N, C-alpha and C positions, 0 to 999 in steps of 0.2 A: 220356356221353362221347361212346360207342359206338351209342347210339337212336338221339340229333341225328343223329351223321355221316350213319345209313341214311336216316331222316330228310330228309334234304338231300341227299342221291344222286340216291332218288326221288321229291322235287320238279321236277329240276332237272336229270331225266339225257334224256329228252327232249320238243321239242315240232317244231310242224307248224307253217308257215304256208302261204297257196295265192297263187299269180302269173298274172295273165293275161302270157299270151304274143297280141305279132299277128302272123296266116300273110298275109301281103300277096298280090295276082293271080298278081306274073311267081315265087311262090318252087319251086322243084320238090319244094316236096313237096305240090303241089298236082295233084292227074290230073287231067287233062283226055282226057274220051272223046269229045270229034270236034275238028272247025277248030277252032281257034280267031282270033282281028283281034285282037289291042291298040289297044290304043282309049287315047294316052295324047295328051301335045304338041305331041306334030309329025304324031300319023295320024289326031289330031279337033279339031272347032270347042272352044272354050273354056270354052262351054256346056256338052259335055256329061261332060266333065271333073271339073265345078267341083259341088266336093263331096269328092270320089275320094282314098283314101286311097292318097296320093306322086303326084297325080295321073296313073292310071291307074290303067282297067281293064277285061279282056279279058271279049273278048265268043265265045260260044261256041252253037252247036246240038247240042253232045254235053251228057254229062254230068263232075259235077262232082265226085273225090270227094277226101275229105283223113281220114290215118289219126291222130287224137291219143291220149293217156294224158295222164287228168285226171275232172275234175266235174263242166265245162258248159260248153257253144260257143256263141259267136253269130258269126252268116252277116249282111257287107253286101252289098245283092244288088239288081238293076234286074229285070226280066222282060218281054216279050212277050209273051202267050202262054198255059201252062197248066205248073209241077213240080207235083213231087212230090219230098218231105224225110225224107228218113229217119237214125235214126241209132243204129246192129246191127240192121239191117231194119226199126227202129217207126217207121214217122207221127209228122211233127213240124208238119207242114201242109203241102195241097194246096193251092199254091198258081192261080189263074188273075187274067191281069191283061193287058188289052185296050193300046195305043200311044194311047186317050187317056185313061187311068183313070193311066197311070205317069207320062202330063205330068204332071196335074190333078195327084194326092193319092200317088203315089210305091212301095211293098214298105217296109209291115208288118217292123217285126226279124224275122229267124226267129233263136229260138235256145231250148237247152233243157238246162237244171241240174236236181241233182238227181240228176245221175249217177252211179255209184257209178263213186271213183277209182277208177279201173282202163282198157285200151285201149278202144276206140271208134270205129268208120266214119261218118263224114258223107259221104251221098249227095244229093246233088241232079237227080236226073235230070227230062227233061223227056221228057212226056208227049202233046204234037201234032206234027203234026207245022208246018214252020215255028220252032215255038217258039225263040225270041233268051234267052240267058241275058247278061247284060250281073254278071260274078264282080271287084269292090271287093277287099272280104278277109275276111277273117274274126278270136273271138278263143278259146280258148280257154286254161280255170282247170288248173293242175294246180295237184300239192300239192311244195314241195320237197325233201326229200330233209331225212331227220328228221338236226336237230343237236344233237350230244348235248355239255353244257356241263357231263362230270362230269372232267375236265384240270383249268378253272374249282371248280369246287364242294372235291373235293379239295386244287386248293392251295388255295385258302380256309380249307379243315378245320390244313387243316396250319398252315398259315402266324401262327391262329387259336389253336391249343395252344401250336406255339414258340411263342407272342406269349409264352400262360399262362405259360407254366415257368418261360421267363424271368421274370416277373413275382414268382413265389414263390419264385426265386432269390433273387431283387433284398433278396426278402424278408426269404428265413431269413436270408443273408448279414451286413443289415443288422441287426436281430437277437442273431446271435451276434456281431456286435461291441458290441453293451450290451450282452451277458452279461460278452465280455473286459475292460472299459473298468467293470464294476460290477463284479465279484469282483478287478480291481489295486485299485479306489477303496476294497472292503473291504478286502487287504491289506496294502496301503498306510494302513490308520489300527492295523490290530493292532500292522502291524511298531514303527509311531508308539508306540502302547502301549506298548508289550517296554519298548520303546526308553527311554522314561519314566520307566518301573518299571525299571530295572534300575540296581542304587549308582554311583556313580562312584570305582569303585576310584584314579583320581588323586586324587584328590585324600586319600588319604590315604596318600600314597609316601609313606615316611618318606627322605629324603638319606643319615644317618647318621650325622647332626650330634648330633641328640639320640638318642641311648645311652646306657640305662640307667651308670648309674656300680658 
């Protein structure tokens, strides 16, 4: 029992899951290093923001910085010009896009995975004058806080122990009742035997009328 209890605690003690978080271009967690222009339903034609997250894209000629804690990051953006994208100072993409390319093909996905689970910084930095970056949104993957199931496991184990003890108690009680019944039956049989073997003294009682003369 003790060994099983320890194994259950070990197997169900902690588990972690991964969760994706979307950060829009208007989030205060996004830091722009230059002038920005909000491109949305009131400032841009519909075709300019078609397919964007929340119908909004921020245009900037400066850098874009985002700090996060997780294991992966993905950025959705448009580009006219050139830019360098890094995570923690390490290059993950060096992009160049003309207006014609942007209209015809769009920008390929930019992402970095297999990061150590910890704090990281993504930087999107224009490398030539006149570069325009249209930032839509990004998604990063984070590990949720580990959840402990010790309480549930301990409760289940204790509940099982209580049920087991209860079942044993019922079984012992039933067995004790059977033993008592058998003992009472044997006692009754013995008493009946004694009673049947006892002489009938009442039959030999003389009422005094047959006294010898």
